[in-house]
C-alpha positions as CSV (number, residue, x, y, z in Angstrom):
1,X,44.3,83.3,-63.0
2,X,46.6,85.7,-64.8
3,X,50.3,85.1,-65.8
4,X,52.5,88.1,-64.9
5,X,55.9,88.1,-66.6
6,X,58.9,90.3,-66.1
7,X,57.8,92.9,-68.7
8,X,54.4,93.4,-67.0
9,X,56.2,94.3,-63.8
10,X,57.2,97.6,-65.4
11,X,53.6,99.0,-65.2
12,X,52.9,97.4,-61.8
13,X,56.0,99.0,-60.3
14,X,55.0,102.4,-61.7
15,X,51.5,102.1,-60.3
16,X,52.8,100.9,-57.0
17,X,54.8,104.1,-56.6
18,X,51.7,106.1,-57.3
19,X,49.6,104.3,-54.7
20,X,52.6,104.2,-52.3
21,X,51.9,107.8,-51.2
22,X,55.6,108.4,-50.9
23,X,56.3,105.2,-48.9
24,X,56.3,101.5,-49.1
25,X,60.0,101.4,-50.1
26,X,61.6,102.1,-53.5
27,X,59.5,100.2,-56.1
28,X,62.3,100.6,-58.7
29,X,64.7,98.4,-56.7
30,X,61.9,95.9,-56.1
31,X,61.1,95.9,-59.8
32,X,64.7,95.2,-60.9
33,X,64.9,92.3,-58.4
34,X,61.5,90.9,-59.4
35,X,62.3,91.1,-63.2
36,X,65.6,89.3,-62.7
37,X,64.1,86.5,-60.7
38,X,61.0,86.2,-62.9
39,X,63.3,85.8,-65.9
40,X,65.3,83.1,-64.1
41,X,62.4,81.3,-62.3
42,X,59.4,82.0,-64.6
43,X,56.3,84.2,-64.5
44,X,54.0,84.5,-61.5
45,X,50.4,83.1,-61.3
46,X,48.2,86.0,-60.1
47,X,45.0,84.6,-58.6
48,X,41.6,86.0,-57.4
49,X,41.3,85.5,-53.6
50,X,37.9,84.0,-54.1
51,X,39.4,80.9,-55.9
52,X,41.2,79.8,-52.7
53,X,40.0,76.9,-50.7
54,X,38.8,78.1,-47.3
55,X,41.4,76.0,-45.5
56,X,44.3,77.2,-47.7
57,X,47.3,78.9,-45.9
58,X,48.1,82.4,-47.1
59,X,51.3,84.0,-45.9
60,X,52.0,87.6,-46.9
61,X,55.6,88.8,-47.2
62,X,56.9,92.3,-46.8
63,X,59.9,94.5,-46.0
64,X,59.7,96.8,-43.0
65,X,61.7,99.8,-41.9
66,X,62.6,103.3,-43.0
67,X,62.6,103.7,-46.9
68,X,65.8,105.7,-46.8
69,X,67.6,102.7,-45.2
70,X,66.3,100.4,-47.9
71,X,68.0,102.5,-50.5
72,X,71.3,101.9,-48.8
73,X,70.8,98.3,-47.9
74,X,69.8,96.9,-51.3
75,X,67.0,94.4,-51.3
76,X,67.4,90.7,-51.7
77,X,64.9,87.9,-52.0
78,X,66.8,85.5,-49.7
79,X,65.7,87.1,-46.3
80,X,62.1,87.1,-47.5
81,X,62.2,83.5,-48.5
82,X,64.0,82.6,-45.2
83,X,61.2,84.4,-43.3
84,X,58.6,82.6,-45.2
85,X,60.2,79.2,-44.6
86,X,60.7,80.0,-40.9
87,X,57.1,80.7,-40.5
88,X,56.0,77.7,-42.5
89,X,58.2,75.5,-40.2
90,X,56.7,77.1,-37.1
91,X,53.1,76.5,-38.5
92,X,53.9,73.0,-39.6
93,X,52.7,73.4,-43.2
94,X,53.6,75.1,-46.5
95,X,52.0,78.2,-47.8
96,X,49.5,77.8,-50.6
97,X,49.7,81.4,-51.7
98,X,51.4,84.7,-50.8
99,X,50.0,88.2,-50.6
100,X,51.1,91.8,-50.7
101,X,50.6,93.6,-47.4
102,X,50.3,97.0,-49.1
103,X,49.4,98.3,-52.6
104,X,52.3,100.6,-52.8
105,X,56.1,100.9,-53.3
106,X,58.6,98.1,-52.8
107,X,56.1,95.9,-50.9
108,X,53.9,95.6,-54.0
109,X,56.8,94.3,-56.2
110,X,58.9,92.2,-53.9
111,X,56.2,89.5,-53.4
112,X,56.5,88.8,-57.1
113,X,60.1,87.8,-56.5
114,X,59.1,85.4,-53.7
115,X,56.2,83.9,-55.6
116,X,58.4,83.3,-58.7
117,X,61.3,81.8,-56.8
118,X,59.2,79.6,-54.4
119,X,56.7,78.6,-57.1
120,X,53.5,79.6,-55.3
121,X,50.7,81.9,-56.6
122,X,50.3,85.5,-55.6
123,X,46.8,86.9,-54.7
124,X,45.6,89.8,-56.8
125,X,45.0,92.1,-53.8
126,X,46.5,93.5,-50.6
127,X,45.4,94.6,-47.1
128,X,45.8,98.4,-47.3
129,X,44.9,99.7,-50.8
130,X,47.9,102.0,-50.4
131,X,51.0,102.1,-48.2
132,X,50.9,102.8,-44.4
133,X,53.8,103.1,-42.0
134,X,52.7,100.7,-39.3
135,X,52.0,97.0,-39.7
136,X,48.7,96.9,-37.7
137,X,47.3,99.4,-40.3
138,X,45.7,96.6,-42.2
139,X,42.2,95.3,-43.2
140,X,43.3,92.1,-41.4
141,X,43.3,94.0,-38.1
142,X,39.7,95.2,-38.8
143,X,38.8,91.5,-39.5
144,X,40.4,90.2,-36.2
145,X,43.2,88.5,-38.0
146,X,46.5,88.4,-36.0
147,X,49.8,89.7,-37.4
148,X,51.6,87.0,-35.5
149,X,53.1,84.4,-35.4
150,X,55.5,86.4,-37.5
151,X,59.1,85.7,-38.7
152,X,61.5,88.6,-39.0
153,X,64.8,88.3,-40.8
154,X,67.7,90.7,-41.3
155,X,70.4,90.8,-44.1
156,X,72.7,88.5,-42.1
157,X,70.1,85.7,-41.9
158,X,69.2,86.3,-38.2
159,X,65.7,85.0,-37.6
160,X,63.3,86.2,-34.9
161,X,59.9,84.6,-34.3
162,X,57.3,86.9,-32.7
163,X,54.1,86.0,-30.9
164,X,52.0,88.9,-29.5
165,X,48.6,89.3,-28.0
166,X,47.5,92.1,-30.4
167,X,48.6,93.7,-33.6
168,X,49.6,97.0,-32.1
169,X,52.1,95.3,-29.8
170,X,53.3,93.3,-32.8
171,X,54.1,96.7,-34.5
172,X,56.0,97.9,-31.4
173,X,57.9,94.7,-31.0
174,X,58.9,94.5,-34.7
175,X,59.9,98.2,-34.8
176,X,62.3,97.7,-31.8
177,X,63.8,94.6,-33.5
178,X,64.3,96.2,-36.9
179,X,66.1,99.1,-35.2
180,X,68.6,96.6,-33.9
181,X,68.7,95.0,-37.4
182,X,69.9,98.2,-38.9
183,X,66.6,99.9,-39.7
184,X,65.2,97.4,-42.1
185,X,64.1,93.7,-42.2
186,X,62.1,91.1,-44.1
187,X,58.9,89.7,-42.6
188,X,56.5,86.9,-43.1
189,X,53.4,87.8,-41.2
190,X,49.6,87.7,-40.9
191,X,49.3,84.0,-41.7
192,X,45.6,83.4,-42.5
193,X,43.3,80.8,-44.0
194,X,41.7,81.2,-47.4
195,X,38.4,82.0,-45.6
196,X,40.0,84.8,-43.7
197,X,41.7,86.2,-46.8
198,X,38.4,86.3,-48.6
199,X,37.1,88.7,-45.9
200,X,40.2,90.8,-45.5
201,X,41.8,91.2,-48.9
202,X,41.1,94.3,-51.1
203,X,40.5,92.4,-54.3
204,X,42.0,93.4,-57.6
205,X,44.4,96.0,-56.3
206,X,47.5,94.6,-58.1
207,X,45.9,94.8,-61.5
208,X,44.6,98.3,-60.5
209,X,48.3,99.2,-60.0
210,X,49.1,97.8,-63.4
211,X,46.3,99.8,-65.1
212,X,47.5,103.0,-63.4
213,X,51.1,102.5,-64.4
214,X,50.0,101.7,-68.0
215,X,48.1,105.0,-68.2
216,X,51.3,106.9,-67.5
217,X,53.4,104.7,-69.9
218,X,50.9,105.1,-72.7
219,X,50.7,108.9,-72.2
220,X,54.4,109.2,-72.3
221,X,54.6,107.1,-75.5
222,X,52.0,109.3,-77.2
223,X,53.5,112.6,-76.0
224,X,50.4,113.4,-74.0
225,X,50.0,115.1,-70.6
226,X,50.8,112.1,-68.3
227,X,49.6,113.9,-65.1
228,X,46.3,114.9,-66.7
229,X,45.8,111.4,-68.1
230,X,46.4,109.9,-64.6
231,X,44.1,112.3,-62.9
232,X,41.4,111.5,-65.4
233,X,41.8,107.7,-65.2
234,X,41.9,107.6,-61.4
235,X,39.4,110.3,-60.6
236,X,42.1,112.2,-58.7
237,X,42.1,115.7,-57.3
238,X,44.9,118.1,-58.3
239,X,45.9,119.5,-54.9
240,X,48.9,121.7,-55.9
241,X,51.7,122.3,-58.3
242,X,55.0,123.8,-57.6
243,X,58.7,123.6,-56.8
244,X,60.2,121.9,-53.8
245,X,61.9,124.6,-51.7
246,X,62.7,122.7,-48.5
247,X,62.9,119.1,-47.2
248,X,63.4,118.3,-43.6
249,X,63.9,114.6,-42.8
250,X,65.0,112.6,-39.8
251,X,65.2,109.0,-38.9
252,X,63.3,108.3,-35.7
253,X,62.2,105.1,-34.1
254,X,62.6,103.1,-37.3
255,X,60.6,105.6,-39.4
256,X,61.5,108.4,-41.7
257,X,59.7,111.6,-40.5
258,X,59.7,115.0,-42.0
259,X,58.1,118.0,-43.8
260,X,58.3,119.0,-47.4
261,X,57.7,122.7,-48.4
262,X,56.6,123.5,-52.0
263,X,56.3,127.0,-53.6
264,X,53.4,127.3,-56.0
265,X,53.8,127.6,-59.8
266,X,51.5,128.4,-62.7
267,X,47.9,128.5,-61.4
268,X,49.2,128.1,-57.8
269,X,51.8,130.9,-58.0
270,X,52.1,132.9,-54.8
271,X,50.8,130.0,-52.7
272,X,52.6,127.4,-50.5
273,X,52.0,123.8,-49.7
274,X,53.5,121.6,-47.0
275,X,53.5,117.8,-46.8
276,X,54.0,116.0,-43.5
277,X,55.3,112.4,-43.6
278,X,56.0,109.3,-41.6
279,X,57.4,107.1,-44.3
280,X,54.2,108.0,-46.3
281,X,52.7,111.4,-46.9
282,X,50.0,111.8,-44.2
283,X,48.8,115.4,-44.4
284,X,48.9,118.1,-47.1
285,X,48.3,121.7,-46.4
286,X,47.8,124.5,-48.9
287,X,48.3,128.0,-47.5
288,X,47.8,126.5,-44.0
289,X,44.5,124.9,-44.9
290,X,44.3,121.1,-44.9
291,X,43.8,119.8,-48.5
292,X,44.1,116.1,-48.0
293,X,44.6,113.8,-44.9
294,X,45.2,110.2,-44.0
295,X,43.8,107.7,-44.8
296,X,43.1,109.3,-48.2
297,X,46.1,109.2,-50.5
298,X,48.5,112.0,-51.2
299,X,50.5,111.2,-54.3
300,X,53.5,113.2,-55.4
301,X,54.2,113.2,-59.2
302,X,56.8,114.8,-61.4
303,X,54.9,117.5,-63.2
304,X,56.3,116.8,-66.6
305,X,56.4,113.0,-66.6
306,X,54.0,111.9,-63.8
307,X,56.9,109.8,-62.3
308,X,55.9,109.2,-58.7
309,X,58.4,110.7,-56.2
310,X,58.9,108.8,-53.0
311,X,59.5,110.6,-49.6
312,X,63.2,109.6,-49.6
313,X,63.7,111.0,-53.1
314,X,62.2,114.4,-52.4
315,X,64.8,117.1,-52.9
316,X,65.1,120.8,-53.5
317,X,64.2,122.0,-57.0
318,X,61.9,119.2,-58.0
319,X,58.7,120.4,-59.8
320,X,55.9,118.4,-58.5
321,X,52.1,117.9,-58.7
322,X,50.2,116.7,-55.7
323,X,47.3,114.4,-56.4
324,X,44.7,113.3,-53.9
325,X,42.9,110.0,-54.2
326,X,40.1,108.6,-52.0
327,X,41.1,105.7,-49.7
328,X,39.4,102.3,-49.8
329,X,35.9,102.6,-48.1
330,X,37.0,100.4,-45.3
331,X,39.4,103.1,-44.1
332,X,36.6,105.6,-43.8
333,X,34.8,103.5,-41.2
334,X,35.2,104.1,-37.5
335,X,37.4,101.1,-37.3
336,X,39.6,102.3,-40.2
337,X,39.9,105.8,-38.8
338,X,40.9,104.4,-35.4
339,X,43.8,102.6,-37.1
340,X,45.0,105.2,-39.5
341,X,43.0,108.4,-39.2
342,X,44.6,111.8,-38.5
343,X,44.1,111.7,-34.8
344,X,46.0,108.4,-34.6
345,X,49.1,110.2,-36.0
346,X,48.7,113.1,-33.5
347,X,46.9,115.6,-35.7
348,X,44.3,117.7,-33.9
349,X,41.6,117.3,-36.4
350,X,38.8,114.9,-37.2
351,X,38.9,113.1,-40.6
352,X,37.4,115.0,-43.5
353,X,37.0,113.2,-46.8
354,X,39.1,114.4,-49.8
355,X,36.0,115.2,-51.8
356,X,34.7,117.5,-49.1
357,X,38.0,119.3,-48.7
358,X,38.3,119.7,-52.5
359,X,34.8,121.1,-52.7
360,X,35.5,123.6,-49.8
361,X,38.7,124.7,-51.5
362,X,36.9,125.3,-54.8
363,X,34.3,127.4,-53.1
364,X,36.9,129.4,-51.2
365,X,38.8,130.1,-54.5
366,X,35.6,131.3,-56.1
367,X,34.8,133.6,-53.1
368,X,38.4,135.0,-53.2
369,X,38.1,135.6,-57.0
């Protein structure tokens, strides 16, 4: 067990924005809320999932909706706690621990607020290893764990309990409800036993976020190249560097969708990159050639500071570095690709691993030279 206090949330929030791949909600807002509540209610016990009793009850909490809506409707812990208590009441027992649904963005920091206020431990792990736009995109689905029963709560304390036959329909039902709730809601979902959590949880991912964030903080403190330090620490691939020249965004069906265009600078001068997004960045093209694709991670960083840039914060003139990271191995299996591979999102291409794409791009560059 590790004690996580308000100060440590700084590095965790920064790491969560890196792994959020542009989505997962604004981690800065989640960080501020978490730090305030942790200073009021005390630090959070972060535990290894393997220490849970098999019959323990684990209830993850998360926000759902378009990230741009969450920047206008500032987050609060009350709807999340109300959702947790509503699901506990339905199940007839209290949660023994809570869990992050995704290792990215707002949804990596907000569970700290709930754990601190309610006084239950938080598992060091998550069910995605990054952020994804749909709730069935979880290692829980791969393990046959149901997303429902689920409690959904809006900012006016309206509570909806959902029971569905499968996780894909749970996503569709929740998405239609959150549209009526103004584009965002709080959820308590995927209730599971300790035994199920041991199979599904990606262990150690929250401390991995903390380590990634600390790499950036240390580099800034030392006046070092923060982007280079992060690439080295995470084994990332530098996909592109340039200036944002166009951002097209639209709110559609409870998601933020769009395309970001970037003109190359320095070693990438004269070249163009495009990012396609559905809350998260899903596909990166350089000069029309795919450079990275879901479920691998496309991380957008400020070139000078390595500050992660979320999809809703993308704007003209930003100088950005695109970094690719390999996804958790579970996402590269047939089951993982069925849930979150490129064809699921409508791209007419089979999945090709980041490492293979990077090697092909390097060979093409040498040939052209």
